BALOBA-1460 file (C-alpha; in Angstrom, 3 decimals):
// residues 215
<rec num="1" residu="m" x="25.658" y="-2.176" z="2.765"/>
<rec num="2" residu="r" x="24.273" y="-4.296" z="5.552"/>
<rec num="3" residu="r" x="23.549" y="-8.008" z="4.292"/>
<rec num="4" residu="r" x="24.636" y="-6.800" z="0.874"/>
<rec num="5" residu="i" x="20.975" y="-6.167" z="-0.122"/>
<rec num="6" residu="i" x="21.687" y="-2.605" z="-1.077"/>
<rec num="7" residu="g" x="24.651" y="-2.044" z="-3.498"/>
<rec num="8" residu="k" x="24.156" y="1.778" z="-3.999"/>
<rec num="9" residu="m" x="21.715" y="4.393" z="-2.868"/>
<rec num="10" residu="y" x="20.603" y="7.345" z="-5.072"/>
<rec num="11" residu="g" x="18.243" y="10.219" z="-4.295"/>
<rec num="12" residu="v" x="14.855" y="10.668" z="-2.757"/>
<rec num="13" residu="i" x="11.979" y="9.814" z="-5.023"/>
<rec num="14" residu="s" x="9.187" y="10.636" z="-2.554"/>
<rec num="15" residu="s" x="9.061" y="12.527" z="0.753"/>
<rec num="16" residu="g" x="6.438" y="12.937" z="3.202"/>
<rec num="17" residu="k" x="5.791" y="13.717" z="6.951"/>
<rec num="18" residu="e" x="6.059" y="10.129" z="7.753"/>
<rec num="19" residu="a" x="8.674" y="8.620" z="5.487"/>
<rec num="20" residu="r" x="11.162" y="9.144" z="2.729"/>
<rec num="21" residu="v" x="11.523" y="6.672" z="-0.169"/>
<rec num="22" residu="y" x="14.850" y="6.438" z="-2.095"/>
<rec num="23" residu="w" x="15.968" y="4.772" z="-5.317"/>
<rec num="24" residu="a" x="18.603" y="2.243" z="-4.892"/>
<rec num="25" residu="k" x="20.467" y="-0.529" z="-6.676"/>
<rec num="26" residu="s" x="21.120" y="-4.013" z="-5.495"/>
<rec num="27" residu="p" x="24.666" y="-5.428" z="-5.667"/>
<rec num="28" residu="k" x="23.412" y="-7.262" z="-8.889"/>
<rec num="29" residu="g" x="22.167" y="-3.937" z="-10.367"/>
<rec num="30" residu="e" x="18.398" y="-4.468" z="-9.809"/>
<rec num="31" residu="d" x="16.220" y="-1.385" z="-9.031"/>
<rec num="32" residu="l" x="15.089" y="-1.125" z="-5.548"/>
<rec num="33" residu="a" x="12.887" y="1.065" z="-3.397"/>
<rec num="34" residu="v" x="14.170" y="1.858" z="0.157"/>
<rec num="35" residu="k" x="11.487" y="3.304" z="2.488"/>
<rec num="36" residu="i" x="12.879" y="4.835" z="5.795"/>
<rec num="37" residu="y" x="10.163" y="5.859" z="8.371"/>
<rec num="38" residu="l" x="10.878" y="8.839" z="10.385"/>
<rec num="39" residu="t" x="11.107" y="7.843" z="14.213"/>
<rec num="40" residu="s" x="10.691" y="11.236" z="15.847"/>
<rec num="41" residu="t" x="7.112" y="12.077" z="14.810"/>
<rec num="42" residu="s" x="4.667" y="12.028" z="17.628"/>
<rec num="43" residu="e" x="1.886" y="13.020" z="15.422"/>
<rec num="44" residu="f" x="2.574" y="9.976" z="13.328"/>
<rec num="45" residu="r" x="2.636" y="7.816" z="16.324"/>
<rec num="46" residu="k" x="-0.946" y="8.880" z="17.140"/>
<rec num="47" residu="s" x="-2.129" y="8.392" z="13.610"/>
<rec num="48" residu="i" x="-0.931" y="4.853" z="13.237"/>
<rec num="49" residu="y" x="-1.906" y="3.598" z="16.584"/>
<rec num="50" residu="q" x="-5.621" y="2.919" z="15.545"/>
<rec num="51" residu="y" x="-4.263" y="0.319" z="12.801"/>
<rec num="52" residu="i" x="-2.051" y="-1.430" z="15.232"/>
<rec num="53" residu="l" x="-4.548" y="-1.604" z="17.961"/>
<rec num="54" residu="g" x="-6.768" y="-4.615" z="17.319"/>
<rec num="55" residu="d" x="-4.130" y="-6.466" z="15.127"/>
<rec num="56" residu="p" x="-3.135" y="-9.590" z="16.829"/>
<rec num="57" residu="r" x="0.060" y="-9.671" z="14.996"/>
<rec num="58" residu="f" x="1.139" y="-6.614" z="17.098"/>
<rec num="59" residu="e" x="-0.628" y="-7.216" z="20.326"/>
<rec num="60" residu="y" x="2.400" y="-6.815" z="22.595"/>
<rec num="61" residu="i" x="4.080" y="-3.824" z="21.069"/>
<rec num="62" residu="r" x="5.147" y="-1.119" z="23.474"/>
<rec num="63" residu="k" x="3.596" y="2.266" z="22.948"/>
<rec num="64" residu="d" x="6.785" y="4.300" z="22.760"/>
<rec num="65" residu="t" x="7.386" y="6.045" z="19.402"/>
<rec num="66" residu="r" x="10.379" y="4.168" z="18.283"/>
<rec num="67" residu="e" x="8.867" y="0.718" z="18.990"/>
<rec num="68" residu="l" x="5.606" y="1.727" z="17.188"/>
<rec num="69" residu="i" x="7.527" y="2.835" z="14.185"/>
<rec num="70" residu="y" x="9.519" y="-0.418" z="14.057"/>
<rec num="71" residu="a" x="6.331" y="-2.289" z="14.252"/>
<rec num="72" residu="w" x="4.834" y="-0.235" z="11.568"/>
<rec num="73" residu="t" x="7.730" y="-0.948" z="9.342"/>
<rec num="74" residu="r" x="7.353" y="-4.736" z="9.935"/>
<rec num="75" residu="k" x="3.594" y="-4.482" z="9.439"/>
<rec num="76" residu="e" x="4.052" y="-2.965" z="5.945"/>
<rec num="77" residu="y" x="6.498" y="-5.812" z="5.139"/>
<rec num="78" residu="k" x="4.044" y="-8.553" z="6.311"/>
<rec num="79" residu="n" x="1.015" y="-6.913" z="4.584"/>
<rec num="80" residu="l" x="3.142" y="-6.631" z="1.184"/>
<rec num="81" residu="k" x="4.228" y="-10.335" z="1.489"/>
<rec num="82" residu="r" x="0.695" y="-11.518" z="2.332"/>
<rec num="83" residu="m" x="-0.736" y="-9.477" z="-0.534"/>
<rec num="84" residu="y" x="2.056" y="-10.467" z="-2.995"/>
<rec num="85" residu="e" x="1.680" y="-14.114" z="-2.291"/>
<rec num="86" residu="c" x="-2.055" y="-13.810" z="-2.876"/>
<rec num="87" residu="g" x="-1.650" y="-12.551" z="-6.382"/>
<rec num="88" residu="v" x="-2.352" y="-8.816" z="-5.701"/>
<rec num="89" residu="r" x="0.040" y="-6.702" z="-7.674"/>
<rec num="90" residu="v" x="2.070" y="-4.714" z="-5.063"/>
<rec num="91" residu="p" x="5.705" y="-3.898" z="-4.787"/>
<rec num="92" residu="k" x="7.548" y="-7.344" z="-3.971"/>
<rec num="93" residu="p" x="9.027" y="-6.978" z="-0.418"/>
<rec num="94" residu="i" x="12.534" y="-7.812" z="0.062"/>
<rec num="95" residu="f" x="13.853" y="-6.957" z="3.505"/>
<rec num="96" residu="y" x="13.196" y="-4.926" z="6.593"/>
<rec num="97" residu="m" x="14.983" y="-3.934" z="9.612"/>
<rec num="98" residu="k" x="13.977" y="-1.475" z="12.241"/>
<rec num="99" residu="n" x="12.539" y="1.505" z="10.381"/>
<rec num="100" residu="i" x="13.968" y="0.622" z="6.927"/>
<rec num="101" residu="l" x="11.832" y="-1.388" z="4.357"/>
<rec num="102" residu="v" x="13.462" y="-2.498" z="1.032"/>
<rec num="103" residu="m" x="11.095" y="-3.530" z="-1.706"/>
<rec num="104" residu="e" x="10.684" y="-3.683" z="-5.577"/>
<rec num="105" residu="f" x="11.043" y="-0.300" z="-7.316"/>
<rec num="106" residu="i" x="7.915" y="0.547" z="-9.316"/>
<rec num="107" residu="g" x="9.214" y="2.522" z="-12.200"/>
<rec num="108" residu="e" x="12.106" y="2.906" z="-14.455"/>
<rec num="109" residu="n" x="15.573" y="4.357" z="-14.508"/>
<rec num="110" residu="g" x="14.996" y="5.989" z="-11.148"/>
<rec num="111" residu="v" x="11.720" y="7.539" z="-12.093"/>
<rec num="112" residu="r" x="8.707" y="6.189" z="-10.142"/>
<rec num="113" residu="a" x="5.636" y="5.092" z="-12.005"/>
<rec num="114" residu="p" x="2.820" y="7.670" z="-11.894"/>
<rec num="115" residu="l" x="-0.067" y="7.588" z="-9.422"/>
<rec num="116" residu="l" x="-3.588" y="6.860" z="-10.761"/>
<rec num="117" residu="k" x="-4.276" y="10.563" z="-9.998"/>
<rec num="118" residu="e" x="-1.505" y="11.564" z="-12.387"/>
<rec num="119" residu="v" x="-2.445" y="9.653" z="-15.529"/>
<rec num="120" residu="s" x="-4.617" y="10.378" z="-18.432"/>
<rec num="121" residu="l" x="-6.238" y="7.450" z="-19.924"/>
<rec num="122" residu="s" x="-9.157" y="6.591" z="-22.311"/>
<rec num="123" residu="d" x="-12.418" y="5.699" z="-20.696"/>
<rec num="124" residu="e" x="-12.114" y="2.040" z="-21.713"/>
<rec num="125" residu="e" x="-8.626" y="1.966" z="-19.989"/>
<rec num="126" residu="y" x="-9.918" y="3.711" z="-16.918"/>
<rec num="127" residu="i" x="-12.828" y="1.055" z="-16.584"/>
<rec num="128" residu="r" x="-10.296" y="-1.684" z="-17.135"/>
<rec num="129" residu="i" x="-8.211" y="-0.268" z="-14.338"/>
<rec num="130" residu="f" x="-11.233" y="0.223" z="-12.203"/>
<rec num="131" residu="n" x="-12.301" y="-3.532" z="-12.542"/>
<rec num="132" residu="k" x="-8.719" y="-4.539" z="-11.732"/>
<rec num="133" residu="v" x="-8.680" y="-2.612" z="-8.567"/>
<rec num="134" residu="i" x="-12.068" y="-4.031" z="-7.372"/>
<rec num="135" residu="e" x="-10.621" y="-7.409" z="-8.168"/>
<rec num="136" residu="y" x="-7.549" y="-6.634" z="-5.941"/>
<rec num="137" residu="i" x="-9.917" y="-5.431" z="-3.103"/>
<rec num="138" residu="k" x="-11.870" y="-8.755" z="-3.390"/>
<rec num="139" residu="i" x="-8.714" y="-10.895" z="-3.389"/>
<rec num="140" residu="l" x="-7.452" y="-9.025" z="-0.340"/>
<rec num="141" residu="y" x="-10.698" y="-9.568" z="1.473"/>
<rec num="142" residu="r" x="-11.418" y="-13.165" z="0.520"/>
<rec num="143" residu="k" x="-7.922" y="-14.753" z="0.069"/>
<rec num="144" residu="a" x="-5.356" y="-12.470" z="2.071"/>
<rec num="145" residu="k" x="-7.941" y="-11.800" z="4.842"/>
<rec num="146" residu="l" x="-6.926" y="-8.014" z="4.685"/>
<rec num="147" residu="v" x="-8.314" y="-4.585" z="4.006"/>
<rec num="148" residu="h" x="-6.121" y="-2.043" z="2.626"/>
<rec num="149" residu="a" x="-7.637" y="0.633" z="4.932"/>
<rec num="150" residu="d" x="-6.391" y="3.637" z="2.924"/>
<rec num="151" residu="l" x="-7.030" y="2.944" z="-0.658"/>
<rec num="152" residu="s" x="-7.510" y="5.976" z="-3.068"/>
<rec num="153" residu="e" x="-6.160" y="7.469" z="-6.270"/>
<rec num="154" residu="y" x="-3.126" y="8.446" z="-4.446"/>
<rec num="155" residu="n" x="-2.110" y="5.010" z="-3.261"/>
<rec num="156" residu="i" x="-2.455" y="3.291" z="-6.726"/>
<rec num="157" residu="m" x="0.325" y="3.394" z="-9.193"/>
<rec num="158" residu="i" x="-0.014" y="2.739" z="-12.867"/>
<rec num="159" residu="f" x="2.897" y="0.665" z="-14.211"/>
<rec num="160" residu="k" x="2.967" y="-0.833" z="-17.751"/>
<rec num="161" residu="g" x="-0.693" y="-0.294" z="-17.893"/>
<rec num="162" residu="e" x="-1.526" y="-2.061" z="-14.751"/>
<rec num="163" residu="p" x="-2.507" y="-0.825" z="-11.248"/>
<rec num="164" residu="v" x="-0.062" y="-1.447" z="-8.410"/>
<rec num="165" residu="l" x="-1.355" y="-0.945" z="-4.815"/>
<rec num="166" residu="i" x="1.127" y="0.831" z="-2.565"/>
<rec num="167" residu="d" x="1.491" y="2.358" z="0.927"/>
<rec num="168" residu="v" x="0.025" y="-0.843" z="2.659"/>
<rec num="169" residu="s" x="1.291" y="-0.474" z="6.133"/>
<rec num="170" residu="q" x="-2.083" y="0.499" z="7.562"/>
<rec num="171" residu="a" x="-3.864" y="-2.640" z="6.060"/>
<rec num="172" residu="v" x="-5.589" y="-4.681" z="8.712"/>
<rec num="173" residu="l" x="-6.787" y="-8.217" z="9.212"/>
<rec num="174" residu="l" x="-10.527" y="-8.753" z="8.884"/>
<rec num="175" residu="d" x="-10.764" y="-9.474" z="12.644"/>
<rec num="176" residu="h" x="-9.690" y="-5.844" z="13.298"/>
<rec num="177" residu="p" x="-12.584" y="-3.914" z="15.015"/>
<rec num="178" residu="l" x="-12.658" y="-1.186" z="12.188"/>
<rec num="179" residu="a" x="-12.008" y="-3.746" z="9.201"/>
<rec num="180" residu="i" x="-15.372" y="-3.371" z="7.690"/>
<rec num="181" residu="e" x="-15.584" y="0.284" z="8.221"/>
<rec num="182" residu="f" x="-12.146" y="0.670" z="6.494"/>
<rec num="183" residu="l" x="-13.448" y="-1.630" z="3.638"/>
<rec num="184" residu="k" x="-16.349" y="0.684" z="3.029"/>
<rec num="185" residu="r" x="-14.130" y="3.767" z="3.030"/>
<rec num="186" residu="d" x="-11.785" y="2.062" z="0.405"/>
<rec num="187" residu="i" x="-14.709" y="1.255" z="-1.850"/>
<rec num="188" residu="r" x="-16.298" y="4.676" z="-1.374"/>
<rec num="189" residu="n" x="-12.917" y="6.350" z="-2.325"/>
<rec num="190" residu="i" x="-12.550" y="4.332" z="-5.363"/>
<rec num="191" residu="v" x="-16.140" y="4.779" z="-6.554"/>
<rec num="192" residu="r" x="-16.003" y="8.515" z="-5.808"/>
<rec num="193" residu="y" x="-12.814" y="8.975" z="-7.940"/>
<rec num="194" residu="f" x="-13.960" y="7.027" z="-10.977"/>
<rec num="195" residu="r" x="-17.473" y="8.323" z="-10.813"/>
<rec num="196" residu="c" x="-17.320" y="11.900" z="-9.625"/>
<rec num="197" residu="e" x="-13.591" y="12.908" z="-10.713"/>
<rec num="198" residu="l" x="-13.501" y="10.778" z="-14.133"/>
<rec num="199" residu="g" x="-17.269" y="10.965" z="-14.743"/>
<rec num="200" residu="l" x="-17.578" y="7.216" z="-15.571"/>
<rec num="201" residu="q" x="-20.542" y="4.832" z="-15.072"/>
<rec num="202" residu="v" x="-19.446" y="2.433" z="-12.399"/>
<rec num="203" residu="p" x="-21.314" y="0.133" z="-9.960"/>
<rec num="204" residu="s" x="-22.427" y="1.625" z="-6.665"/>
<rec num="205" residu="e" x="-20.701" y="1.278" z="-3.340"/>
<rec num="206" residu="e" x="-23.382" y="-1.224" z="-2.215"/>
<rec num="207" residu="e" x="-23.055" y="-3.283" z="-5.229"/>
<rec num="208" residu="i" x="-19.065" y="-3.526" z="-4.864"/>
<rec num="209" residu="f" x="-19.425" y="-4.233" z="-1.203"/>
<rec num="210" residu="k" x="-21.695" y="-7.160" z="-1.816"/>
<rec num="211" residu="l" x="-19.393" y="-8.398" z="-4.573"/>
<rec num="212" residu="v" x="-16.363" y="-8.269" z="-2.315"/>
<rec num="213" residu="t" x="-17.879" y="-9.713" z="0.835"/>
<rec num="214" residu="s" x="-20.496" y="-12.351" z="-0.290"/>
<rec num="215" residu="g" x="-19.850" y="-15.792" z="-1.678"/>
């Protein structure tokens, strides 16, 4: 295939209103995930605009649907690259073109790794995962200068016992006008899941916000 990045495409491993993700192999036989954003969804256009608006990296993007989707794909690639280079565990970005993003496949033998929502772990393991996720939020804020902006139990995979942050297209720079609001929402989502859904004793939203943003 183009540029010989993809050797063979297999089936869909994830499908939603906005995109489909396929399992693929590189010419060398390495597992890949190929994410293809759908370009005909006007509702998707409306939902993503708040994340692009205010991001200086995409200041001059035209507002038609196709150009926004292309920008969204590029945004996810750039966010992945920035996170990966700062030491946050995310799928390694490989290539993007128009509405297609190629990245590391998180899983084995064509089966994606489970989401945090889908695993059953001991309390000790959950607390370890919680601490790691909070550490990633802190690295994003302090080192990558990013906020995930849609972090929850549905956007964290567990692979080989470790959390992997996914779906980072909506992540914003700290100078985005809604960055702090998004950060507080990310923290609230994580605390809610571990405290209310799993019944674990974890620090408060306020304590975590201070930990992430101070110093």
